[in-house]
Kinemage of the C-alpha trace (Angstrom):
@kinemage 1
@onewidth
@group {chain A} dominant
@subgroup {mainchain}
@vectorlist {calphas} color= white
{ca unk a 1} P -0.833 -12.167 10.190
{ca unk a 2} L -4.192 -11.135 11.082
{ca unk a 3} L -6.864 -13.231 10.818
{ca unk a 4} L -9.649 -12.204 9.006
{ca unk a 5} L -9.821 -12.066 4.799
{ca unk a 6} L -6.050 -12.359 3.642
{ca unk a 7} L -6.352 -10.086 0.602
{ca unk a 8} L -7.092 -7.174 2.744
{ca unk a 9} L -3.673 -7.641 4.630
{ca unk a 10} L -2.088 -7.149 0.972
{ca unk a 11} L -3.888 -4.297 0.113
{ca unk a 12} L -4.098 -2.066 3.356
{ca unk a 13} L -2.439 -1.077 6.703
{ca unk a 14} L -4.292 0.448 9.562
{ca unk a 15} L -3.148 3.927 7.795
{ca unk a 16} L -3.567 3.547 3.814
{ca unk a 17} L -5.261 1.129 1.484
{ca unk a 18} L -4.170 0.736 -2.036
{ca unk a 19} L -6.185 0.302 -5.354
{ca unk a 20} L -3.784 -2.300 -7.195
{ca unk a 21} L -5.955 -2.074 -10.167
{ca unk a 22} L -4.425 1.789 -11.198
{ca unk a 23} L -0.847 0.601 -10.409
{ca unk a 24} L 1.651 0.612 -13.235
{ca unk a 25} L 4.483 -0.900 -10.792
{ca unk a 26} L 6.369 2.415 -11.462
{ca unk a 27} L 8.564 1.913 -7.888
{ca unk a 28} L 8.065 5.244 -6.875
{ca unk a 29} L 6.674 4.159 -3.600
{ca unk a 30} L 8.446 0.941 -2.813
{ca unk a 31} L 11.524 3.724 -2.974
{ca unk a 32} L 9.517 6.284 -0.973
{ca unk a 33} L 8.741 4.070 2.036
{ca unk a 34} L 11.069 4.584 4.857
{ca unk a 35} L 9.582 1.022 6.625
{ca unk a 36} L 9.721 -1.302 3.654
{ca unk a 37} L 5.997 -1.831 3.740
{ca unk a 38} L 5.422 -2.050 0.007
{ca unk a 39} L 6.898 -4.569 -2.556
{ca unk a 40} L 6.107 -5.324 -5.840
{ca unk a 41} L 4.272 -8.233 -7.663
{ca unk a 42} L 5.746 -9.214 -10.891
{ca unk a 43} L 4.174 -12.455 -11.980
{ca unk a 44} L 2.994 -13.155 -15.805
{ca unk a 45} L 0.437 -10.261 -16.389
{ca unk a 46} L 0.407 -9.389 -13.012
{ca unk a 47} L 2.400 -6.184 -12.135
{ca unk a 48} L 1.482 -4.124 -9.190
{ca unk a 49} L 2.412 -3.132 -5.731
{ca unk a 50} L 1.619 -5.281 -2.716
{ca unk a 51} L 1.466 -4.700 1.283
{ca unk a 52} L 4.245 -7.249 2.466
{ca unk a 53} L 4.704 -5.663 5.734
{ca unk a 54} L 1.576 -3.810 6.783
{ca unk a 55} L 2.284 -4.023 10.410
{ca unk a 56} L 5.641 -1.660 9.479
{ca unk a 57} L 3.244 1.173 8.571
{ca unk a 58} L 3.697 4.085 10.737
{ca unk a 59} L 1.367 6.242 8.514
{ca unk a 60} L 3.611 8.670 7.112
{ca unk a 61} L 1.948 8.721 3.605
{ca unk a 62} L 4.855 9.278 1.543
{ca unk a 63} L 3.270 6.651 -0.751
{ca unk a 64} L 0.260 8.679 -1.232
{ca unk a 65} L 2.392 11.456 -1.894
{ca unk a 66} L 4.809 9.768 -4.465
{ca unk a 67} L 2.388 7.928 -6.338
{ca unk a 68} L 1.602 9.448 -9.680
{ca unk a 69} L -1.271 7.252 -10.343
{ca unk a 70} L -3.286 7.485 -6.883
{ca unk a 71} L -3.010 4.068 -5.879
{ca unk a 72} L -3.136 4.858 -1.892
{ca unk a 73} L -5.482 6.814 0.016
{ca unk a 74} L -6.206 6.995 3.741
{ca unk a 75} L -8.259 4.333 5.615
{ca unk a 76} L -11.406 5.262 6.640
{ca unk a 77} L -10.652 4.921 10.292
{ca unk a 78} L -7.680 7.352 9.643
{ca unk a 79} L -9.514 9.886 8.095
{ca unk a 80} L -11.873 9.492 11.182
{ca unk a 81} L -9.300 9.916 13.732
{ca unk a 82} L -8.380 13.356 12.810
């Protein structure tokens, strides 16, 4: 696990970040991710996605295209690299 802010390791990768407040835990992004980067939190009232394996993210953006709620966005560093 990377050093720094632990919460950031759970909501972003080098390519995408997630606004978990918008998430309804529908699971479409989990099914779409070819590298199994995304998981689900289901604990009491907490029902949303979590980035479980950020190091596996290849930047395919299938999560961005699949999510009906707009939870995912490209990271600023990924946008600037284009």
